N, C-alpha and C positions, 0 to 999 in steps of 0.2 A: 432099042428107040428109048430115048429119054423123054419124060413125060414128068409133069409137076405132081407132086404128092400133095394133095390138098390137104389131108388131115394132118401131115407133119409140117406142112407149112403153116397150117393154122394154130398148131402148137408152138410154132416159132413166133408167130404173132403175139401169142397169148404169153409167150415167156418174156419177150420183149416190153410187152406192156408193163408185165407185172416189176419186171427187174427195173423200169423207169420209174416204177411207183407213181405212175400217172394213172388218175381215174379214168374209166370208160368214158365220162363225159368231157376230160379235156382232150382226148382223142377225137372224139366226135367233134369238139369246136373246132381242130385244127383243120378238120375236112370240111367244115361248114354243113354237115348233116344235120336236119332236124331230128331225127332219132338216132339211138344207138345200133339199130338192127343191122345193118349192112357189117359193122365191126364184129358183133357177135356172130354173125353167118361165117365172117372170115375167120374167126377163132374157132370155131366147129369144123372148119374145113367144109361147109355147105356150099360156098362160093369163094373167089377169088377176088381181089381187088384188082383194078383196072392197071394199065403198067403206069398211068399216070400217079394213082394211089398209093403203088409201090414205091414211086420216086419219093412220095410224102413220107411214107412209113420210115424209109431208110434213113430220110432227112431228119426226121423227128428223133429216131434213135440212133443217129450218128455211126450207120454200119452202110454196107453195100447192098444193094438188090439181093444179090447172090448169097447173101448172109440169111436173107430173110426166106429165099425160096427154097423150099426143099424138092430135090431132083431123085426121081426115080427110074432106074436103067433096067430095061427087061431084055 
């Protein structure tokens, strides 16, 4: 069964942010968040973005959602 690997997905989000040279505040502004806490939780793999937010992330980084989500098969 396939599941989302939250830790690996968080690492990919962190990598895309780093490679884009965007500051966390810029990513936060793209989502209209009042604080960056959700983004930090995503990067740690403590929580996942909603599907809407995955679409925004993919658009920001110019990739497909599948490039961001890490899948684990057990």
